[in-house]
Each structure stands twice: as structure tokens, then as C-alpha cells.
LUMVEX-861662 format. One record per atom (N, C-alpha, C): residue in three letters; x, y, z. Coordinates in nm, 2 decimals, padded with zeros to 4 digits. Layout:
N
> type xx yy zz
> ALA X Y Z
...
This chain:
189
> type xx yy zz
> MET 00.18 -00.48 -03.36
> MET 00.19 -00.48 -03.22
> MET 00.34 -00.52 -03.18
> VAL 00.38 -00.48 -03.06
> VAL 00.51 -00.50 -03.01
> VAL 00.53 -00.65 -02.97
> ASP 00.65 -00.69 -03.00
> ASP 00.69 -00.83 -02.96
> ASP 00.72 -00.83 -02.81
> ILE 00.63 -00.89 -02.73
> ILE 00.64 -00.89 -02.58
> ILE 00.78 -00.95 -02.54
> GLU 00.82 -01.05 -02.61
> GLU 00.95 -01.12 -02.57
> GLU 01.07 -01.02 -02.58
> LYS 01.06 -00.94 -02.68
> LYS 01.17 -00.84 -02.70
> LYS 01.16 -00.73 -02.59
> VAL 01.04 -00.69 -02.55
> VAL 01.02 -00.60 -02.44
> VAL 01.07 -00.66 -02.31
> ARG 01.04 -00.78 -02.29
> ARG 01.09 -00.85 -02.17
> ARG 01.24 -00.85 -02.16
> GLU 01.31 -00.88 -02.27
> GLU 01.45 -00.88 -02.28
> GLU 01.51 -00.74 -02.25
> ASN 01.45 -00.64 -02.31
> ASN 01.49 -00.50 -02.29
> ASN 01.48 -00.47 -02.14
> LEU 01.37 -00.50 -02.08
> LEU 01.35 -00.47 -01.94
> LEU 01.45 -00.54 -01.85
> LYS 01.49 -00.66 -01.88
> LYS 01.59 -00.73 -01.80
> LYS 01.72 -00.65 -01.78
> GLY 01.75 -00.57 -01.88
> GLY 01.87 -00.49 -01.87
> GLY 01.85 -00.35 -01.80
> ARG 01.73 -00.32 -01.77
> ARG 01.70 -00.19 -01.71
> ARG 01.65 -00.20 -01.57
> LEU 01.59 -00.31 -01.53
> LEU 01.53 -00.32 -01.40
> LEU 01.60 -00.43 -01.31
> THR 01.59 -00.41 -01.18
> THR 01.63 -00.51 -01.09
> THR 01.54 -00.63 -01.11
> GLU 01.58 -00.74 -01.05
> GLU 01.50 -00.86 -01.06
> GLU 01.37 -00.85 -01.00
> LYS 01.37 -00.78 -00.88
> LYS 01.24 -00.76 -00.81
> LYS 01.14 -00.67 -00.89
> ARG 01.19 -00.56 -00.95
> ARG 01.11 -00.48 -01.03
> ARG 01.06 -00.55 -01.16
> TYR 01.15 -00.63 -01.22
> TYR 01.12 -00.70 -01.34
> TYR 01.01 -00.80 -01.31
> ASN 01.02 -00.87 -01.20
> ASN 00.91 -00.97 -01.16
> ASN 00.78 -00.90 -01.13
> HIS 00.79 -00.78 -01.07
> HIS 00.67 -00.70 -01.05
> HIS 00.61 -00.66 -01.19
> SER 00.69 -00.63 -01.28
> SER 00.64 -00.59 -01.42
> SER 00.57 -00.72 -01.48
> LEU 00.63 -00.83 -01.47
> LEU 00.57 -00.96 -01.52
> LEU 00.43 -00.98 -01.45
> GLY 00.43 -00.96 -01.32
> GLY 00.30 -00.97 -01.25
> GLY 00.19 -00.87 -01.29
> ALA 00.24 -00.75 -01.32
> ALA 00.14 -00.65 -01.37
> ALA 00.09 -00.68 -01.51
> MET 00.18 -00.74 -01.59
> MET 00.14 -00.78 -01.72
> MET 00.03 -00.89 -01.71
> LYS 00.05 -00.98 -01.63
> LYS -00.05 -01.09 -01.61
> LYS -00.18 -01.04 -01.56
> SER -00.18 -00.95 -01.46
> SER -00.30 -00.89 -01.40
> SER -00.37 -00.80 -01.50
> ALA -00.29 -00.73 -01.58
> ALA -00.35 -00.64 -01.68
> ALA -00.42 -00.72 -01.79
> LYS -00.37 -00.83 -01.83
> LYS -00.43 -00.92 -01.93
> LYS -00.56 -00.98 -01.87
> GLU -00.56 -01.02 -01.75
> GLU -00.68 -01.07 -01.68
> GLU -00.79 -00.97 -01.67
> LEU -00.76 -00.85 -01.63
> LEU -00.86 -00.74 -01.62
> LEU -00.91 -00.70 -01.76
> ALA -00.82 -00.70 -01.86
> ALA -00.86 -00.66 -01.99
> ALA -00.96 -00.76 -02.05
> LYS -00.94 -00.88 -02.01
> LYS -01.04 -00.99 -02.06
> LYS -01.17 -00.96 -01.99
> ILE -01.17 -00.93 -01.87
> ILE -01.30 -00.91 -01.79
> ILE -01.37 -00.79 -01.85
> TYR -01.30 -00.68 -01.88
> TYR -01.36 -00.56 -01.92
> TYR -01.36 -00.53 -02.07
> GLY -01.33 -00.63 -02.14
> GLY -01.34 -00.62 -02.29
> GLY -01.24 -00.53 -02.36
> GLU -01.12 -00.51 -02.30
> GLU -01.01 -00.43 -02.36
> GLU -00.92 -00.53 -02.43
> ASN -00.83 -00.47 -02.51
> ASN -00.73 -00.55 -02.59
> ASN -00.63 -00.61 -02.49
> GLU -00.63 -00.74 -02.49
> GLU -00.55 -00.81 -02.39
> GLU -00.40 -00.80 -02.42
> ARG -00.36 -00.80 -02.55
> ARG -00.22 -00.79 -02.59
> ARG -00.17 -00.65 -02.56
> GLN -00.25 -00.55 -02.58
> GLN -00.21 -00.41 -02.55
> GLN -00.20 -00.40 -02.40
> ALA -00.29 -00.46 -02.32
> ALA -00.28 -00.46 -02.18
> ALA -00.16 -00.53 -02.13
> GLU -00.12 -00.64 -02.19
> GLU 00.00 -00.71 -02.15
> GLU 00.12 -00.62 -02.17
> PHE 00.13 -00.55 -02.28
> PHE 00.24 -00.46 -02.31
> PHE 00.25 -00.35 -02.21
> ALA 00.14 -00.28 -02.19
> ALA 00.13 -00.17 -02.09
> ALA 00.17 -00.21 -01.95
> GLY 00.11 -00.33 -01.91
> GLY 00.14 -00.38 -01.78
> GLY 00.29 -00.41 -01.76
> LEU 00.35 -00.47 -01.87
> LEU 00.49 -00.51 -01.86
> LEU 00.58 -00.38 -01.86
> ILE 00.55 -00.28 -01.94
> ILE 00.64 -00.17 -01.95
> ILE 00.62 -00.05 -01.86
> HIS 00.51 -00.06 -01.78
> HIS 00.47 00.06 -01.70
> HIS 00.58 00.12 -01.61
> ASP 00.67 00.03 -01.56
> ASP 00.77 00.08 -01.47
> ASP 00.91 00.09 -01.54
> ILE 00.91 00.10 -01.67
> ILE 01.04 00.10 -01.74
> ILE 01.14 00.21 -01.69
> ALA 01.09 00.32 -01.65
> ALA 01.17 00.43 -01.60
> ALA 01.18 00.43 -01.45
> LYS 01.13 00.34 -01.38
> LYS 01.12 00.34 -01.23
> LYS 01.26 00.35 -01.17
> GLU 01.36 00.28 -01.23
> GLU 01.49 00.27 -01.16
> GLU 01.60 00.36 -01.23
> MET 01.55 00.45 -01.31
> MET 01.65 00.54 -01.37
> MET 01.72 00.63 -01.26
> PRO 01.85 00.65 -01.27
> PRO 01.92 00.74 -01.18
> PRO 01.87 00.88 -01.19
> LYS 01.88 00.96 -01.08
> LYS 01.83 01.09 -01.08
> LYS 01.89 01.18 -01.19
> GLU 02.02 01.17 -01.22
> GLU 02.08 01.25 -01.32
> GLU 02.02 01.21 -01.46
> GLU 02.00 01.09 -01.48
> GLU 01.94 01.04 -01.61
> GLU 01.80 01.09 -01.62
> ILE 01.72 01.09 -01.52
> ILE 01.59 01.14 -01.52
> ILE 01.59 01.29 -01.56
> GLU 01.67 01.37 -01.49
> GLU 01.68 01.51 -01.51
> GLU 01.72 01.54 -01.66
> LYS 01.82 01.46 -01.71
> LYS 01.86 01.48 -01.85
> LYS 01.75 01.44 -01.95
> TYR 01.68 01.33 -01.92
> TYR 01.57 01.29 -02.01
> TYR 01.46 01.40 -02.01
> ILE 01.42 01.45 -01.89
> ILE 01.32 01.55 -01.89
> ILE 01.36 01.68 -01.97
> LYS 01.49 01.72 -01.96
> LYS 01.53 01.83 -02.03
> LYS 01.54 01.80 -02.18
> ASP 01.59 01.69 -02.22
> ASP 01.61 01.65 -02.36
> ASP 01.48 01.63 -02.43
> HIS 01.38 01.59 -02.36
> HIS 01.25 01.56 -02.42
> HIS 01.14 01.66 -02.39
> ASP 01.18 01.77 -02.32
> ASP 01.09 01.88 -02.29
> ASP 00.96 01.83 -02.22
> ILE 00.98 01.74 -02.12
> ILE 00.87 01.69 -02.04
> ILE 00.84 01.79 -01.93
> GLN 00.71 01.83 -01.93
> GLN 00.66 01.93 -01.83
> GLN 00.64 01.86 -01.70
> ILE 00.69 01.91 -01.59
> ILE 00.67 01.86 -01.46
> ILE 00.62 01.97 -01.37
> ASP 00.54 01.93 -01.27
> ASP 00.49 02.02 -01.17
> ASP 00.57 02.03 -01.04
> GLU 00.53 02.11 -00.95
> GLU 00.60 02.13 -00.83
> GLU 00.61 02.00 -00.74
> ILE 00.50 01.93 -00.74
> ILE 00.49 01.81 -00.66
> ILE 00.59 01.70 -00.72
> GLU 00.59 01.69 -00.85
> GLU 00.68 01.60 -00.92
> GLU 00.83 01.64 -00.89
> LYS 00.86 01.77 -00.89
> LYS 00.99 01.81 -00.86
> LYS 01.04 01.77 -00.72
> ARG 00.94 01.77 -00.63
> ARG 00.97 01.74 -00.49
> ARG 00.97 01.59 -00.46
> GLN 00.89 01.52 -00.54
> GLN 00.88 01.37 -00.53
> GLN 00.91 01.31 -00.66
> MET 01.04 01.30 -00.69
> MET 01.08 01.25 -00.82
> MET 01.04 01.11 -00.85
> GLY 01.00 01.04 -00.75
> GLY 00.95 00.90 -00.78
> GLY 00.83 00.90 -00.86
> LEU 00.75 01.01 -00.87
> LEU 00.63 01.02 -00.95
> LEU 00.66 01.03 -01.10
> LEU 00.78 01.08 -01.13
> LEU 00.82 01.11 -01.27
> LEU 00.83 00.99 -01.35
> HIS 00.86 00.87 -01.30
> HIS 00.88 00.75 -01.38
> HIS 00.76 00.72 -01.47
> ALA 00.64 00.77 -01.43
> ALA 00.52 00.74 -01.51
> ALA 00.53 00.82 -01.64
> LYS 00.56 00.95 -01.63
> LYS 00.57 01.04 -01.75
> LYS 00.68 00.99 -01.84
> LEU 00.79 00.96 -01.78
> LEU 00.91 00.92 -01.86
> LEU 00.88 00.78 -01.92
> GLY 00.81 00.69 -01.85
> GLY 00.78 00.56 -01.90
> GLY 00.69 00.57 -02.02
> ALA 00.59 00.67 -02.02
> ALA 00.50 00.69 -02.13
> ALA 00.58 00.74 -02.25
> SER 00.68 00.83 -02.23
> SER 00.76 00.88 -02.34
> SER 00.85 00.77 -02.40
> ILE 00.91 00.69 -02.31
> ILE 01.00 00.58 -02.36
> ILE 00.91 00.48 -02.44
> ALA 00.80 00.45 -02.39
> ALA 00.71 00.35 -02.45
> ALA 00.68 00.39 -02.60
> LYS 00.66 00.52 -02.61
> LYS 00.63 00.58 -02.75
> LYS 00.75 00.57 -02.83
> GLU 00.86 00.63 -02.78
> GLU 00.98 00.64 -02.86
> GLU 01.05 00.51 -02.90
> GLU 01.06 00.42 -02.80
> GLU 01.13 00.30 -02.83
> GLU 01.04 00.18 -02.88
> PHE 00.91 00.19 -02.85
> PHE 00.83 00.07 -02.88
> PHE 00.71 00.11 -02.96
> GLY 00.69 00.24 -03.00
> GLY 00.58 00.29 -03.08
> GLY 00.45 00.28 -03.01
> ALA 00.44 00.29 -02.88
> ALA 00.31 00.28 -02.81
> ALA 00.22 00.39 -02.85
> ASN 00.09 00.35 -02.87
> ASN -00.01 00.44 -02.91
> ASN -00.05 00.53 -02.79
> GLU -00.13 00.63 -02.82
> GLU -00.17 00.73 -02.72
> GLU -00.25 00.67 -02.60
> LYS -00.33 00.57 -02.63
> LYS -00.41 00.50 -02.52
> LYS -00.31 00.43 -02.42
> THR -00.21 00.37 -02.47
> THR -00.11 00.30 -02.39
> THR -00.02 00.40 -02.32
> GLN 00.01 00.51 -02.39
> GLN 00.09 00.61 -02.32
> GLN 00.02 00.67 -02.20
> ASN -00.11 00.70 -02.22
> ASN -00.19 00.76 -02.11
> ASN -00.20 00.66 -02.00
> ALA -00.22 00.54 -02.02
> ALA -00.23 00.44 -01.92
> ALA -00.10 00.43 -01.83
> ILE 00.01 00.44 -01.90
> ILE 00.14 00.44 -01.83
> ILE 00.16 00.57 -01.76
> LYS 00.13 00.68 -01.82
> LYS 00.14 00.81 -01.76
> LYS 00.06 00.83 -01.63
> TYR -00.06 00.77 -01.63
> TYR -00.15 00.78 -01.52
> TYR -00.14 00.67 -01.41
> HIS -00.05 00.58 -01.43
> HIS -00.05 00.46 -01.34
> HIS -00.01 00.49 -01.20
> THR 00.05 00.61 -01.18
> THR 00.10 00.64 -01.04
> THR 00.00 00.73 -00.97
> THR -00.03 00.84 -01.03
> THR -00.12 00.94 -00.96
> THR -00.27 00.92 -00.99
> GLY -00.29 00.86 -01.11
> GLY -00.43 00.86 -01.16
> GLY -00.46 00.99 -01.22
> ASN -00.58 01.00 -01.28
> ASN -00.62 01.12 -01.35
> ASN -00.77 01.11 -01.38
> ILE -00.84 01.22 -01.37
> ILE -00.99 01.21 -01.40
> ILE -01.02 01.18 -01.54
> HIS -00.92 01.19 -01.63
> HIS -00.95 01.16 -01.77
> HIS -00.91 01.01 -01.81
> MET -00.89 00.93 -01.71
> MET -00.86 00.79 -01.74
> MET -00.97 00.72 -01.80
> ASP -00.94 00.64 -01.90
> ASP -01.04 00.55 -01.96
> ASP -01.03 00.41 -01.90
> THR -01.11 00.32 -01.94
> THR -01.11 00.19 -01.88
> THR -00.98 00.12 -01.89
> PHE -00.91 00.13 -02.00
> PHE -00.78 00.08 -02.02
> PHE -00.68 00.13 -01.92
> ALA -00.68 00.26 -01.90
> ALA -00.59 00.32 -01.81
> ALA -00.62 00.27 -01.66
> LYS -00.74 00.26 -01.63
> LYS -00.78 00.21 -01.50
> LYS -00.73 00.07 -01.48
> ILE -00.74 -00.01 -01.58
> ILE -00.69 -00.15 -01.58
> ILE -00.54 -00.15 -01.55
> ILE -00.46 -00.07 -01.61
> ILE -00.32 -00.07 -01.59
> ILE -00.28 -00.01 -01.45
> TYR -00.36 00.09 -01.41
> TYR -00.34 00.14 -01.27
> TYR -00.36 00.03 -01.17
> LEU -00.47 -00.04 -01.18
> LEU -00.50 -00.15 -01.09
> LEU -00.41 -00.27 -01.10
> ALA -00.37 -00.30 -01.22
> ALA -00.28 -00.42 -01.24
> ALA -00.15 -00.40 -01.16
> ASP -00.11 -00.27 -01.16
> ASP 00.01 -00.24 -01.09
> ASP 00.00 -00.26 -00.94
> LYS -00.12 -00.24 -00.89
> LYS -00.15 -00.25 -00.74
> LYS -00.19 -00.39 -00.70
> ILE -00.24 -00.47 -00.79
> ILE -00.29 -00.61 -00.75
> ILE -00.20 -00.72 -00.80
> GLU -00.10 -00.70 -00.87
> GLU -00.02 -00.81 -00.93
> GLU 00.02 -00.91 -00.82
> GLU 00.05 -01.03 -00.86
> GLU 00.07 -01.14 -00.77
> GLU 00.18 -01.13 -00.67
> ASN 00.27 -01.04 -00.69
> ASN 00.38 -01.02 -00.60
> ASN 00.35 -00.92 -00.49
> ARG 00.24 -00.85 -00.50
> ARG 00.20 -00.76 -00.39
> ARG 00.15 -00.84 -00.27
> THR 00.18 -00.80 -00.15
> THR 00.15 -00.88 -00.03
> THR 00.09 -00.79 00.08
> TYR 00.06 -00.67 00.05
> TYR 00.00 -00.59 00.16
> TYR -00.13 -00.64 00.21
> GLU -00.17 -00.61 00.33
> GLU -00.29 -00.67 00.39
> GLU -00.42 -00.67 00.31
> GLU -00.45 -00.56 00.25
> GLU -00.58 -00.55 00.18
> GLU -00.58 -00.59 00.03
> VAL -00.47 -00.65 -00.01
> VAL -00.45 -00.68 -00.16
> VAL -00.55 -00.78 -00.21
> GLU -00.58 -00.88 -00.13
> GLU -00.68 -00.99 -00.17
> GLU -00.82 -00.93 -00.19
> ASP -00.86 -00.84 -00.10
> ASP -00.99 -00.77 -00.12
> ASP -00.99 -00.68 -00.24
> LEU -00.88 -00.62 -00.26
> LEU -00.87 -00.53 -00.38
> LEU -00.87 -00.61 -00.51
> ARG -00.80 -00.73 -00.51
> ARG -00.80 -00.81 -00.63
> ARG -00.94 -00.85 -00.67
> GLU -01.02 -00.89 -00.57
> GLU -01.16 -00.93 -00.59
> GLU -01.24 -00.81 -00.64
> LEU -01.23 -00.70 -00.58
> LEU -01.30 -00.58 -00.61
> LEU -01.27 -00.53 -00.76
> ALA -01.14 -00.54 -00.79
> ALA -01.10 -00.50 -00.93
> ALA -01.17 -00.58 -01.04
> LYS -01.20 -00.71 -01.01
> LYS -01.27 -00.79 -01.10
> LYS -01.42 -00.76 -01.12
> LYS -01.47 -00.68 -01.02
> LYS -01.61 -00.65 -01.02
> LYS -01.64 -00.51 -01.06
> ASP -01.56 -00.41 -01.01
> ASP -01.59 -00.27 -01.04
> ASP -01.46 -00.19 -01.03
> LEU -01.42 -00.14 -01.15
> LEU -01.29 -00.07 -01.16
> LEU -01.29 00.06 -01.08
> ASP -01.40 00.13 -01.08
> ASP -01.41 00.26 -01.01
> ASP -01.40 00.24 -00.86
> LYS -01.48 00.15 -00.81
> LYS -01.47 00.12 -00.67
> LYS -01.33 00.07 -00.62
> ALA -01.27 -00.01 -00.71
> ALA -01.13 -00.06 -00.68
> ALA -01.04 00.06 -00.68
> MET -01.05 00.15 -00.77
> MET -00.96 00.27 -00.78
> MET -00.98 00.36 -00.65
> LEU -01.11 00.37 -00.61
> LEU -01.13 00.45 -00.49
> LEU -01.07 00.39 -00.37
> PHE -01.08 00.25 -00.36
> PHE -01.01 00.18 -00.26
> PHE -00.86 00.21 -00.25
> VAL -00.80 00.20 -00.37
> VAL -00.65 00.23 -00.37
> VAL -00.62 00.37 -00.34
> LEU -00.70 00.47 -00.39
> LEU -00.68 00.61 -00.36
> LEU -00.70 00.64 -00.21
> ASP -00.80 00.58 -00.15
> ASP -00.81 00.60 00.00
> ASP -00.69 00.54 00.07
> PHE -00.65 00.42 00.03
> PHE -00.54 00.36 00.10
> PHE -00.41 00.44 00.08
> THR -00.38 00.48 -00.04
> THR -00.25 00.56 -00.06
> THR -00.26 00.70 -00.01
> THR -00.38 00.76 -00.01
> THR -00.39 00.89 00.05
> THR -00.36 00.88 00.20
> THR -00.43 00.79 00.27
> THR -00.41 00.77 00.41
> THR -00.26 00.74 00.45
> LYS -00.20 00.66 00.36
> LYS -00.06 00.62 00.39
> LYS 00.03 00.75 00.37
> SER 00.00 00.83 00.27
> SER 00.08 00.95 00.24
> SER 00.06 01.05 00.35
> ILE -00.06 01.06 00.40
> ILE -00.08 01.15 00.52
> ILE 00.00 01.11 00.64
> LYS -00.01 00.98 00.67
> LYS 00.06 00.92 00.78
> LYS 00.21 00.94 00.77
> ASN 00.26 00.93 00.65
> ASN 00.41 00.94 00.63
> ASN 00.45 01.08 00.59
> LYS 00.36 01.18 00.61
> LYS 00.39 01.32 00.58
> LYS 00.44 01.34 00.44
> LYS 00.38 01.27 00.34
> LYS 00.42 01.29 00.20
> LYS 00.32 01.38 00.13
> LEU 00.37 01.44 00.03
> LEU 00.28 01.52 -00.06
> LEU 00.19 01.43 -00.13
> ILE 00.07 01.48 -00.16
> ILE -00.03 01.41 -00.24
> ILE -00.05 01.48 -00.37
> HIS -00.04 01.42 -00.48
> HIS -00.05 01.49 -00.61
> HIS -00.19 01.53 -00.63
> PRO -00.22 01.65 -00.68
> PRO -00.35 01.69 -00.71
> PRO -00.43 01.60 -00.80
> ASP -00.37 01.54 -00.89
> ASP -00.44 01.44 -00.98
> ASP -00.50 01.33 -00.90
> SER -00.44 01.28 -00.80
> SER -00.49 01.18 -00.71
> SER -00.61 01.23 -00.63
> ILE -00.60 01.35 -00.58
> ILE -00.71 01.41 -00.50
> ILE -00.83 01.43 -00.60
> ASN -00.81 01.49 -00.71
> ASN -00.91 01.52 -00.81
> ASN -00.98 01.39 -00.85
> LEU -00.90 01.29 -00.88
> LEU -00.96 01.16 -00.92
> LEU -01.05 01.10 -00.81
> ARG -00.99 01.10 -00.69
> ARG -01.07 01.05 -00.57
> ARG -01.20 01.12 -00.56
> ASN -01.20 01.26 -00.56
> ASN -01.32 01.33 -00.55
> ASN -01.42 01.30 -00.67
> TYR -01.37 01.29 -00.79
> TYR -01.45 01.25 -00.90
> TYR -01.52 01.12 -00.88
> LEU -01.44 01.02 -00.84
> LEU -01.50 00.89 -00.82
> LEU -01.60 00.89 -00.71
> LEU -01.58 00.97 -00.60
> LEU -01.68 00.98 -00.50
> LEU -01.81 01.04 -00.55
> THR -01.81 01.13 -00.65
> THR -01.93 01.19 -00.70
> THR -02.00 01.08 -00.79
> LEU -01.93 00.99 -00.85
> LEU -01.99 00.88 -00.93
> LEU -02.06 00.79 -00.83
> ASP -02.00 00.76 -00.72
> ASP -02.05 00.67 -00.62
> ASP -02.18 00.72 -00.55
> ASN -02.19 00.85 -00.55
> ASN -02.31 00.91 -00.48
> ASN -02.42 00.96 -00.57
> ARG -02.42 00.92 -00.69
> ARG -02.53 00.96 -00.78
> ARG -02.66 00.89 -00.75
């Protein structure tokens, strides 16, 4: 398994202090949720810590990385490049730290979500949204919900982010819509 301290040092050189602190908070939340849901806590710490490793890459570097690593992107990602950090982060996690497929998928899905998410990926998705530095109005309710029901907590986040995207006239990635619809079918069985 990866040395968390080495990853932390690596991130200090790549992220602003605010993003680095967010990553530390996500690491802590991921470990807590992993304990609740019976997932590997050490792996969750690593994924929570590294999930935003590519978040602050300059546009030119993102474009070069995509080309050099043959990363497939869709039209929504081309128009909203902020979504790309998840795919790039998954690739970096594998290349630089030897992340396994489960961890890569969790990082890849932490922004848009995906109907193929397993429990571990849901934990990383939610850890990103509930970490201790988050202060939006509904975060306390979401923190409690995440400890009780991952799917309901994910639906909560998807409803919140979809509403916010509509209000701000932003594109909504089809993976988010598909995941929301899928979770609604689970809720109505």
C-alpha cells in the first residue's frame, strides 16, 4: 500500500493550501465512512487524499496530459474542463502511485458519479462533499445521512448539484443524470 505521508508531501507541491486542506478533510471523511461501511480504511484514506490531485492543473497541461495518455473525453467534458480532473486524477493515481482499479474508479467517478459505482466509490464521492472544511447550508444534514445510507446521501447531493447547475445555466453530465435516475428507481422499489 502507498505511504500516505509521501502522498501528502507530493500533494503539497501540486495543490494550493485550500485544496490541500480539502484533500486532508476528504481523507478523514473517507476513512470514517469506510469504517462504517466495511471498506478498506487505508485505501479510502489514500483515495480521499488524492482524489483532487489534478484539480489545479493548468489548461495547457490538462490538454497535453489528455493527448499524451489517450484519455477519452466527451463533449460535456470538453465544454466544462473542470470535470476532467477526475479522469486525470485516476490516471495519475495509477501511474505515480500504483492505484488499483477500485481506487481509480472511485477517483474517476467522484465528480459526476456513475451508475457502476460500488460502495467504495460512493464513499469517496461523498467524502469529497462532506469533509470538515465544507460549509454549505445542507452539509450537516448530508454528513448525518452519509453515515446511515450511501444511496440516499448520493441522491441528496445529486439533487443539490443538479438544481445548482440548472440555476447557474451549467451543463449537467449525463453520468450524473443517469445515476440520479438509477438511485430514484432503487428508492421506489
